[in-house]
N, C-alpha and C positions, 0 to 999 in steps of 0.2 A: 504494500500500500504506500504509494508515493504522494506526499502532501507538501505544500509549499511551506507550512509552518510545522516545526517539530512538536510532537505530542508531549505533554508534561509527563514526567516519570515519577514514580514513587510518591514521596511526600508532597511534591508540587501538585500532582494530580489530585491528591486528597484535599489540598487546600482549595483548589479550583472547584471541586465538587462541593466542599463546605460552603463556599461563597454562594453557589447556586442554591443550596438548601436554605441558607440564612436569608437570602433575598426572597425566596418563596415563603418562608415562615414569616418574614417581616411583612410581606404583602398580605398574607392571610391574617396576621394580627391587625393590620390596618383595616381590613375589610370587617373583621369582627368588631373592632372599636366603632367603626362607622355605623354598622348595623345596630349596635347597642345604643348609640346616640339617637338614632332615628326612632328606635323602639321606645326610649325614654321620652322623647318629644311627643310621640303619639299618645303615650299614657298621660302626660301632662295635659295635652289638649283635650283628651276625653274627660279628665277631671274638671276642666274649665280653667286651668291655670295658664292658658295661653296668653300671649301678649301680642299686641299689634306692632309691627315694625315701625321704627321712627320715620322712615321715608314715606310710609303710607299716611301717617298722621300729618307730615309736612305737606304732602300733596293735597290732602283733604282741606287743610287750613288755607292753602293758596287758592284752591277752588272756591271756598266759601268767601274769602276776602275779595277775590276777583269778581264773583257774582254780586256781592254787596256793592262794590264800587261801580260795577256796570249799571246796576239799578239806580244808584244815586246820580251818576253822571248822565245817563240817557233819559231817565224819567224825572229827574229833579230839576 
């Protein structure tokens, strides 16, 4: 088998395989943590402990003030 890059031997091959396993385990742990965060958020929302994001409140405020100013300027 002729390849352009030499294959790692002995201890080096083990390290390379360990890096691949660690990366896979790290990705799996990230997925598990993400799922747990989502699960916790869904449980909070079902209990009624949800909060409205700040940007939604800011948009609502801008719309209300804009509508009020529009009424005052065009009808007043």
